[in-house]
Structures are given as C-alpha cells and as structure tokens.
MDAnalysis code that builds the backbone (N, CA, C; Angstrom):
import MDAnalysis as mda
import numpy as np

u = mda.Universe.empty(417, n_residues=139, atom_resindex=np.repeat(np.arange(139), 3), trajectory=True)
u.add_TopologyAttr("name", ["N", "CA", "C"] * 139)
u.add_TopologyAttr("resid", np.arange(1, 140))
u.add_TopologyAttr("resname", ["MET", "LEU", "GLY", "GLY", "VAL", "THR", "ARG", "TYR", "LYS", "VAL", "PRO", "GLN", "ASN", "ILE", "ASP", "MET", "GLN", "ASP", "ARG", "ILE", "LEU", "GLY", "PRO", "LEU", "THR", "MET", "VAL", "GLN", "PHE", "ILE", "TYR", "ALA", "VAL", "VAL", "GLY", "GLY", "GLY", "PHE", "CYS", "TYR", "ALA", "ILE", "TYR", "MET", "SER", "PRO", "ILE", "PRO", "LYS", "PRO", "TYR", "SER", "PHE", "ILE", "ILE", "ILE", "VAL", "PRO", "VAL", "ILE", "LEU", "LEU", "VAL", "ILE", "ALA", "LEU", "ASP", "PHE", "LEU", "LYS", "VAL", "ASN", "GLU", "ARG", "PRO", "PHE", "LEU", "ASP", "PHE", "LEU", "LEU", "SER", "ILE", "ILE", "GLU", "PHE", "SER", "SER", "SER", "PRO", "ARG", "GLN", "ARG", "LEU", "TRP", "HIS", "HIS", "GLU", "ASP", "ILE", "SER", "ASP", "LEU", "LYS", "VAL", "GLU", "ILE", "TYR", "GLN", "PRO", "VAL", "GLN", "GLN", "THR", "GLY", "PRO", "LYS", "VAL", "GLU", "PRO", "LYS", "THR", "TYR", "THR", "LYS", "GLU", "ASP", "ILE", "ASN", "ALA", "LEU", "ALA", "ASN", "LYS", "LEU", "ASP", "LYS", "PRO", "ARG"])
u.atoms.positions = np.array([
    [32.517, -21.879, -15.997],
    [32.037, -22.087, -17.255],
    [31.881, -23.564, -17.488],
    [30.739, -23.954, -17.276],
    [30.243, -25.428, -17.384],
    [29.445, -25.771, -18.816],
    [30.529, -26.315, -19.602],
    [29.724, -26.797, -20.903],
    [29.133, -25.575, -21.653],
    [29.830, -24.530, -21.877],
    [29.277, -23.289, -22.449],
    [28.504, -22.612, -21.719],
    [28.139, -23.095, -20.638],
    [26.975, -21.848, -19.761],
    [27.769, -21.084, -18.603],
    [27.665, -19.808, -18.620],
    [28.069, -19.280, -17.679],
    [27.023, -19.165, -16.249],
    [27.505, -19.633, -15.024],
    [26.584, -19.342, -13.977],
    [27.037, -18.100, -13.280],
    [25.884, -17.588, -12.648],
    [26.080, -16.467, -12.054],
    [25.166, -16.521, -10.477],
    [25.775, -16.357, -9.802],
    [25.447, -16.284, -8.282],
    [24.241, -15.143, -8.236],
    [22.913, -15.469, -8.179],
    [21.775, -14.612, -7.700],
    [21.823, -14.157, -6.466],
    [21.697, -12.811, -6.248],
    [21.751, -12.373, -4.685],
    [20.143, -12.988, -4.232],
    [20.236, -13.418, -2.816],
    [19.263, -13.789, -2.170],
    [18.867, -12.941, -1.062],
    [17.582, -12.693, -0.756],
    [17.075, -11.906, 0.646],
    [17.526, -10.479, 0.191],
    [17.304, -9.933, -0.998],
    [17.809, -8.267, -1.132],
    [16.924, -7.509, -0.369],
    [15.480, -7.766, 0.084],
    [14.905, -6.823, 0.664],
    [15.469, -6.754, 2.295],
    [16.337, -7.458, 2.807],
    [16.745, -7.586, 4.122],
    [17.799, -6.740, 4.249],
    [17.563, -5.761, 5.797],
    [18.347, -4.689, 5.730],
    [19.567, -5.279, 6.217],
    [20.934, -4.541, 6.137],
    [22.127, -4.992, 6.613],
    [22.307, -4.550, 8.104],
    [22.738, -5.548, 8.926],
    [23.440, -5.399, 10.185],
    [24.416, -4.763, 10.345],
    [24.194, -3.756, 10.999],
    [25.564, -2.821, 11.254],
    [26.443, -2.992, 12.639],
    [25.681, -3.164, 13.859],
    [25.876, -3.181, 14.860],
    [25.248, -4.343, 15.830],
    [26.028, -5.836, 15.827],
    [25.541, -6.939, 16.333],
    [24.229, -7.401, 15.518],
    [22.919, -7.392, 16.327],
    [21.682, -7.624, 15.470],
    [20.961, -6.482, 14.964],
    [21.451, -5.196, 15.208],
    [20.904, -3.960, 15.183],
    [21.148, -3.680, 13.523],
    [19.933, -3.394, 12.841],
    [20.110, -2.515, 11.279],
    [20.225, -1.004, 11.766],
    [20.542, -0.267, 10.757],
    [20.581, 1.139, 10.754],
    [19.572, 1.942, 11.442],
    [18.297, 1.296, 11.214],
    [17.121, 2.277, 11.805],
    [16.971, 1.724, 13.189],
    [17.410, 0.575, 13.324],
    [17.238, 0.110, 14.635],
    [18.029, 0.894, 15.692],
    [19.632, 1.087, 14.979],
    [20.590, 1.750, 15.845],
    [20.320, 3.027, 15.817],
    [19.526, 3.706, 14.980],
    [19.316, 5.096, 15.046],
    [17.908, 4.966, 16.183],
    [17.031, 4.516, 16.488],
    [15.736, 4.204, 17.313],
    [16.632, 4.660, 18.979],
    [17.687, 3.263, 18.794],
    [18.599, 3.222, 20.030],
    [18.929, 4.519, 20.626],
    [19.518, 5.188, 19.491],
    [20.654, 6.102, 20.096],
    [19.823, 7.482, 20.026],
    [18.701, 7.355, 19.755],
    [17.892, 8.518, 19.997],
    [16.833, 8.420, 21.261],
    [16.532, 6.970, 21.520],
    [15.830, 6.729, 22.665],
    [16.704, 6.998, 23.713],
    [18.088, 6.178, 23.673],
    [19.168, 6.474, 24.682],
    [19.229, 7.839, 25.138],
    [19.335, 8.845, 23.850],
    [19.716, 9.963, 24.192],
    [18.662, 10.871, 24.818],
    [17.366, 10.374, 24.780],
    [16.445, 11.238, 25.459],
    [16.535, 10.677, 26.923],
    [16.453, 9.400, 27.186],
    [16.685, 8.695, 28.444],
    [17.922, 9.536, 29.110],
    [19.161, 9.692, 28.724],
    [20.043, 10.289, 29.270],
    [19.597, 11.707, 29.673],
    [19.241, 12.262, 28.882],
    [18.769, 13.823, 29.257],
    [17.846, 13.857, 30.149],
    [16.758, 13.059, 30.229],
    [15.794, 13.119, 31.407],
    [16.486, 12.732, 32.834],
    [17.406, 11.769, 32.687],
    [17.971, 11.463, 33.654],
    [18.936, 12.363, 34.352],
    [19.962, 13.093, 33.626],
    [20.527, 14.264, 33.992],
    [19.835, 15.614, 34.270],
    [18.672, 15.338, 33.897],
    [17.694, 16.967, 34.181],
    [17.692, 17.111, 35.592],
    [17.039, 18.112, 36.235],
    [16.792, 18.599, 37.291],
    [15.764, 17.871, 37.787],
    [15.107, 17.115, 37.245],
    [13.801, 16.000, 37.720],
    [14.259, 15.400, 38.721],
    [13.504, 15.212, 39.823],
    [14.078, 14.146, 40.854],
    [13.787, 12.892, 40.289],
    [14.860, 11.988, 40.944],
    [14.984, 11.124, 40.173],
    [13.848, 9.755, 40.243],
    [13.179, 9.599, 41.357],
    [11.770, 8.747, 41.150],
    [11.094, 9.302, 40.142],
    [10.856, 10.767, 39.796],
    [9.947, 11.150, 38.589],
    [10.627, 10.826, 37.414],
    [12.078, 11.163, 37.299],
    [12.468, 10.839, 36.130],
    [12.376, 9.203, 35.462],
    [12.426, 8.017, 36.299],
    [12.208, 6.840, 35.983],
    [10.912, 6.534, 35.638],
    [10.015, 7.506, 36.131],
    [8.594, 7.401, 35.539],
    [8.856, 7.436, 33.830],
    [9.422, 8.628, 33.618],
    [9.479, 8.788, 32.003],
    [10.229, 8.099, 31.460],
    [11.463, 7.709, 32.226],
    [12.469, 6.613, 31.214],
    [12.006, 5.391, 31.214],
    [11.529, 4.704, 31.914],
    [10.767, 3.360, 31.589],
    [10.025, 3.137, 30.351],
    [8.863, 3.686, 30.227],
    [8.200, 3.585, 29.188],
    [9.064, 4.010, 27.870],
    [9.954, 4.923, 27.914],
    [10.741, 5.369, 26.567],
    [11.476, 4.237, 26.337],
    [12.304, 3.481, 27.423],
    [12.932, 2.405, 26.908],
    [12.375, 1.129, 26.659],
    [11.188, 0.857, 26.860],
    [10.340, 0.103, 26.566],
    [9.953, -0.032, 25.063],
    [9.426, 1.402, 24.798],
    [9.056, 1.727, 23.607],
    [10.172, 1.712, 22.574],
    [11.602, 1.754, 23.144],
    [12.824, 1.683, 21.870],
    [12.951, 0.217, 22.067],
    [12.672, -0.464, 22.946],
    [13.105, -1.997, 22.992],
    [12.089, -2.450, 21.885],
    [10.762, -2.165, 21.973],
    [9.769, -2.670, 21.083],
    [10.024, -2.382, 19.584],
    [10.070, -0.469, 19.454],
    [10.558, -0.628, 17.740],
    [11.785, -1.338, 17.600],
    [12.901, -1.782, 18.140],
    [14.003, -2.801, 17.716],
    [13.819, -3.895, 17.500],
    [12.869, -4.329, 18.405],
    [12.897, -6.078, 18.258],
    [11.607, -6.436, 18.509],
    [10.567, -5.912, 18.621],
    [9.352, -6.562, 18.534],
    [8.423, -6.654, 17.486],
    [8.256, -7.580, 16.699],
    [7.125, -7.568, 15.692],
    [5.894, -8.223, 15.662],
    [4.638, -7.687, 15.236],
    [3.407, -7.951, 15.314],
    [2.983, -8.917, 14.277],
    [2.654, -9.644, 13.863],
    [2.186, -10.594, 12.781],
    [3.182, -10.206, 11.809],
    [4.658, -10.645, 11.865],
    [5.921, -10.569, 11.058],
    [5.763, -9.333, 10.417],
    [5.217, -8.235, 11.327],
    [5.742, -6.743, 10.688],
    [6.264, -6.136, 11.683],
    [7.163, -4.776, 11.496],
    [7.901, -3.955, 12.525],
    [6.791, -3.383, 13.519],
    [7.002, -3.342, 14.641],
    [6.104, -2.902, 15.586],
    [5.918, -1.315, 15.418],
    [6.680, -0.673, 14.396],
    [6.110, 0.677, 13.804],
    [4.928, 0.683, 13.178],
    [4.911, -0.202, 12.282],
    [3.783, -0.541, 11.318],
    [2.697, -0.627, 12.159],
    [2.777, -1.441, 13.336],
    [1.519, -1.727, 14.101],
    [0.941, -0.218, 14.959],
    [2.020, 0.445, 15.494],
    [1.800, 1.696, 16.062],
    [1.183, 2.700, 15.224],
    [1.530, 2.751, 14.130],
    [0.956, 3.635, 13.024],
    [-0.307, 3.293, 12.861],
    [-0.699, 1.865, 12.848],
    [-1.868, 1.716, 12.365],
    [-2.940, 1.707, 13.733],
    [-2.551, 1.667, 14.547],
    [-3.365, 2.239, 16.220],
    [-3.666, 3.486, 15.871],
    [-2.564, 4.331, 15.640],
    [-2.634, 5.890, 15.637],
    [-3.762, 6.052, 14.386],
    [-3.866, 5.582, 13.506],
    [-4.515, 5.952, 12.426],
    [-6.101, 5.268, 12.794],
    [-6.133, 4.284, 13.359],
    [-7.209, 3.680, 13.644],
    [-8.008, 4.771, 14.707],
    [-7.182, 5.217, 15.586],
    [-7.915, 6.054, 16.625],
    [-7.999, 7.476, 16.338],
    [-7.514, 7.906, 15.160],
    [-7.795, 9.028, 14.885],
    [-9.006, 9.116, 13.857],
    [-9.461, 8.050, 13.316],
    [-10.285, 8.101, 11.919],
    [-11.878, 7.749, 12.661],
    [-12.555, 8.166, 12.308],
    [-14.133, 8.095, 12.698],
    [-14.749, 6.944, 12.270],
    [-15.206, 6.161, 13.413],
    [-15.858, 4.818, 13.010],
    [-17.345, 5.106, 13.123],
    [-17.891, 5.878, 13.164],
    [-19.536, 5.907, 12.932],
    [-19.772, 7.157, 11.864],
    [-20.760, 7.052, 11.017],
    [-20.837, 7.854, 9.958],
    [-22.342, 8.245, 10.437],
    [-22.364, 9.784, 10.174],
    [-23.806, 10.155, 10.674],
    [-24.613, 10.916, 9.184],
    [-25.746, 10.750, 9.210],
    [-26.493, 11.425, 7.983],
    [-27.148, 12.703, 8.578],
    [-26.643, 13.741, 7.945],
    [-27.412, 15.177, 8.390],
    [-28.798, 15.368, 7.516],
    [-29.920, 14.678, 7.740],
    [-30.817, 15.478, 6.542],
    [-31.112, 16.732, 6.552],
    [-31.050, 17.267, 5.362],
    [-31.052, 18.832, 5.142],
    [-32.140, 18.814, 3.910],
    [-32.554, 19.923, 3.904],
    [-33.620, 20.280, 2.823],
    [-32.291, 20.566, 1.391],
    [-32.911, 19.512, 0.527],
    [-31.841, 19.462, -0.416],
    [-32.845, 19.977, -1.961],
    [-33.886, 20.747, -1.836],
    [-34.507, 21.218, -2.692],
    [-33.799, 22.038, -3.924],
    [-32.953, 22.610, -3.720],
    [-31.718, 23.301, -4.555],
    [-30.917, 22.502, -5.445],
    [-30.946, 21.006, -5.065],
    [-29.811, 20.289, -5.879],
    [-30.292, 20.000, -7.146],
    [-29.392, 20.105, -8.011],
    [-29.372, 20.178, -9.395],
    [-28.802, 18.813, -9.936],
    [-29.540, 17.930, -10.513],
    [-29.071, 16.690, -10.964],
    [-29.240, 16.667, -12.569],
    [-28.157, 16.355, -13.298],
    [-27.970, 16.188, -14.676],
    [-27.606, 15.037, -15.272],
    [-28.364, 14.198, -15.836],
    [-28.402, 13.146, -16.423],
    [-27.731, 13.144, -17.909],
    [-26.764, 12.500, -18.258],
    [-26.072, 12.838, -19.513],
    [-26.575, 11.410, -20.441],
    [-27.352, 11.772, -21.579],
    [-27.483, 10.776, -22.486],
    [-26.343, 10.881, -23.388],
    [-26.284, 9.754, -24.078],
    [-25.097, 9.155, -25.158],
    [-25.740, 10.222, -26.178],
    [-24.574, 10.606, -26.760],
    [-24.832, 11.760, -28.161],
    [-24.980, 10.785, -29.421],
    [-26.285, 11.100, -29.945],
    [-26.603, 10.449, -31.291],
    [-25.529, 10.981, -32.624],
    [-24.989, 10.109, -33.330],
    [-24.206, 10.683, -34.528],
    [-25.158, 11.107, -35.414],
    [-24.493, 12.146, -36.138],
    [-25.477, 12.492, -37.005],
    [-25.012, 12.336, -38.447],
    [-24.031, 11.508, -38.859],
    [-23.603, 11.034, -40.030],
    [-24.667, 10.315, -40.925],
    [-24.232, 9.984, -42.434],
    [-25.286, 9.145, -42.912],
    [-25.742, 8.197, -42.413],
    [-27.116, 7.696, -42.338],
    [-27.405, 6.151, -41.844],
    [-27.176, 5.171, -42.648],
    [-26.755, 4.051, -42.189],
    [-26.501, 3.037, -43.015],
    [-27.484, 1.858, -42.567],
    [-28.221, 1.885, -43.673],
    [-29.262, 0.380, -43.160],
    [-28.724, -0.963, -43.328],
    [-29.048, -1.863, -42.568],
    [-28.509, -3.126, -42.451],
    [-28.482, -3.924, -43.619],
    [-27.870, -4.438, -44.216],
    [-28.180, -5.171, -45.709],
    [-28.808, -6.542, -45.219],
    [-29.518, -7.280, -45.905],
    [-30.381, -8.313, -45.608],
    [-29.726, -9.277, -47.012],
    [-29.657, -10.386, -46.265],
    [-29.009, -11.621, -47.248],
    [-30.132, -12.694, -47.430],
    [-30.173, -13.305, -48.703],
    [-30.607, -14.523, -48.544],
    [-30.216, -15.704, -48.565],
    [-31.102, -16.586, -48.629],
    [-30.254, -18.057, -48.543],
    [-29.431, -18.303, -49.690],
    [-29.758, -17.924, -50.523],
    [-29.179, -18.276, -51.937],
    [-28.091, -16.951, -52.178],
    [-27.639, -16.133, -51.780],
    [-26.873, -15.104, -51.389],
    [-25.412, -15.823, -50.886],
    [-26.138, -16.525, -49.483],
    [-25.148, -17.111, -48.569],
    [-24.364, -18.214, -49.124],
    [-25.141, -19.254, -50.126],
    [-25.131, -20.136, -50.651],
    [-24.017, -19.924, -51.531],
    [-24.293, -18.890, -52.491],
    [-23.188, -18.534, -53.478],
    [-22.000, -18.070, -53.123],
    [-21.958, -17.147, -52.045],
    [-20.706, -16.856, -51.128],
    [-19.966, -18.010, -50.574],
    [-20.403, -18.923, -50.128],
    [-19.837, -20.095, -49.493],
    [-19.098, -21.052, -50.686],
    [-19.997, -21.068, -52.080],
    [-19.161, -21.719, -53.141],
    [-17.803, -20.890, -53.453],
    [-18.085, -19.883, -53.439],
    [-16.984, -18.851, -53.954],
    [-15.961, -19.119, -53.145],
    [-16.027, -19.083, -51.740],
    [-14.916, -19.083, -50.911],
    [-14.423, -20.640, -51.157],
    [-15.306, -21.579, -51.289],
    [-14.627, -23.077, -51.088],
    [-14.026, -23.140, -52.372],
    [-14.070, -22.562, -53.466],
    [-13.458, -23.127, -54.947],
    [-11.828, -22.880, -54.739],
    [-11.052, -23.809, -55.272],
    [-9.727, -23.736, -55.093],
    [-9.144, -22.560, -56.083],
    [-8.287, -22.052, -56.057],
    [-7.869, -20.882, -56.734],
    [-6.928, -21.236, -57.972],
])
C-alpha cells in the first residue's frame, strides 16, 4: 500500500489459452492425440504399407496445420470452416418467373385516432409580448 492506495496486479492476456505440454494448448493436444491415434490405427491395419502412407501423410499434415498454422492471425480451423461454408453455399441466385396473379398484397394505413379533435390555437403578437413580459418580471 503506497500513500493510502492499494495496488492490484491486473491479469493480462486473459483470452490466451494455457499451455499444457510444451507449446501445445489443450485443444492442440487433443488434435494431435486424435490424429496420431488415427494414423496409428491405419498403420496397424491390414492395409498394405504403401497405401496406408497415402492416407497417413495427409492426416499428419492436417494435424500439423490445425495445431500450428495460422491464416490472417486466425486458427487454421476457422479458415477450414470458412472454406467449407463457402463451398457449400450457393454463389448464383436464379429468378424463377412464375405467374403471381393470385398474390395478395395488403398495404397498411396508419390508424386515425377517433378522440376529440384539438384545434391549434393561434397567438397574436400582443399575446406573445404579454407572455414574455410576464416571464421577464422578477418575482
């Protein structure tokens, strides 16, 4: 406590994930374990070795990209999901001209109030001067 003011240490980088194993965060570690387990299962399967390597190498490259690669300072998974979303969404819109004679369009008008009608009051110059003099008088 300095001069009656208590100082607190404010945490910085609170959105940064904790490293649990070397440079790997928990999510990166899970990607590595799942990818490594899949590669091990393919390697130990009865698939002939040259063909199993054709499957294993892309999986290893995907796991490395998911763990360490960043695209525009964003994780590779975000980039991959954006590619999938872009590929699956239509990029061309088509207009199907059809007969729309049975189309019903309603145009809503504002509802008029049915209460007593108030006429605007008109003031003369003398009325305004009298009101100004009344307001300017000290009490």
